[in-house]
C-alpha positions as a printed Julia matrix, in Angstrom:
120×3 Matrix{Float64}:
 103.68  134.55  125.9
 102.51  131.25  124.49
  98.85  130.43  125.13
  97.98  133.59  127.09
  94.61  134.53  125.56
  96.15  137.41  123.64
  93.76  138.87  121.07
  94.05  141.52  118.36
  94.58  144.53  120.67
  97.24  142.66  122.61
  98.9   141.79  119.3
  98.96  145.43  118.29
 100.45  146.4   121.67
 103.18  143.77  121.24
 103.86  145.13  117.75
 104.31  148.66  119.12
 106.78  147.37  121.71
 108.63  145.27  119.15
 109.27  148.33  116.97
 111.53  149.87  119.6
 112.93  146.75  121.27
 116.53  145.94  120.33
 117.35  143.12  122.75
 114.62  140.48  122.4
 115.91  137.37  120.62
 112.87  135.09  120.62
 109.12  135.77  120.61
 106.66  132.91  121.0
 103.03  133.97  120.58
 101.68  130.57  119.57
  98.24  129.4   120.63
  96.78  132.9   121.0
  93.79  134.28  119.07
  95.66  137.32  117.79
  93.88  137.25  114.45
  94.87  138.51  111.04
  95.17  142.21  111.93
  97.17  141.6   115.09
  99.5   139.15  113.35
 100.0   141.54  110.45
 101.01  144.29  112.91
 103.48  141.99  114.66
 104.98  140.78  111.39
 105.36  144.35  110.11
 107.1   145.36  113.34
 109.4   142.32  113.19
 110.43  143.19  109.63
 112.66  146.04  110.79
 113.69  144.49  114.12
 117.4   143.62  114.04
 117.69  141.52  117.21
 114.89  138.96  116.84
 116.15  135.57  115.67
 113.04  133.45  116.3
 109.36  134.28  115.78
 106.58  131.82  116.54
 103.09  132.74  115.33
 101.78  129.18  115.2
  98.02  128.81  115.67
  97.35  132.53  116.05
  94.41  132.8   113.62
  96.54  134.53  110.99
  95.0   134.53  107.54
  95.52  135.7   104.01
  95.75  139.33  105.14
  99.02  138.54  106.93
 100.75  136.84  104.02
 101.97  139.96  102.2
 103.55  141.16  105.46
 105.05  137.68  105.97
 106.53  137.81  102.48
 108.05  141.21  103.2
 109.44  139.92  106.5
 111.12  136.99  104.75
 112.58  139.26  102.05
 113.75  142.13  104.27
 114.62  140.88  107.76
 118.25  139.78  108.12
 118.29  138.6   111.75
 115.54  135.94  111.82
 116.72  132.36  111.51
 113.5   130.61  112.63
 109.88  131.41  111.76
 106.95  129.21  112.76
 103.68  130.25  111.15
 102.09  126.81  111.15
  98.43  126.05  111.85
  97.06  129.26  110.32
  95.04  129.87  107.15
  97.23  131.55  104.51
  95.7   129.84  101.49
  97.44  128.88   98.28
  98.09  132.51   97.3
  99.77  133.04  100.66
 101.86  129.93  100.06
 103.01  131.37   96.74
 103.95  134.68   98.4
 106.03  132.88  101.05
 107.66  130.64   98.45
 108.63  133.58   96.25
 110.05  135.5    99.22
 112.18  132.52  100.25
 114.01  132.69   96.92
 115.84  135.85   98.05
 116.25  135.15  101.78
 119.78  134.34  102.94
 119.33  134.06  106.73
 116.33  131.84  107.51
 117.34  128.33  108.54
 113.84  127.08  109.4
 110.34  128.07  108.37
 107.22  126.12  109.24
 103.91  126.75  107.47
 102.47  123.25  107.77
  98.73  122.99  108.29
  98.31  126.56  107.0
  96.4   125.65  103.85
  99.24  126.76  101.55
  98.74  124.03   98.96
 101.16  121.3    98.0
């Protein structure tokens, strides 16, 4: 679904589907204008999904409103091994939330938040 002009309502629809899906392994939504609310919905749905191993939300216009959900995802999800949330605008506070969540995660092998304004 990369680069498909998906906006906030499409993001919410994907989130609803993700809540009940138990077979999808990888979801690439990069280069869509899903926005903060849509990304937050997707991240919240992915938190309890047990089949998803890769989630790409790169360049989806996610912002600081998504970071608490991203932190919860990192802390709670046990199936994800790859998360790409690069090229968004999480801010330094969002960077701290992600960093703190990573301290307890045992399954992620790769996370990308470059160019997301998370500080140094």
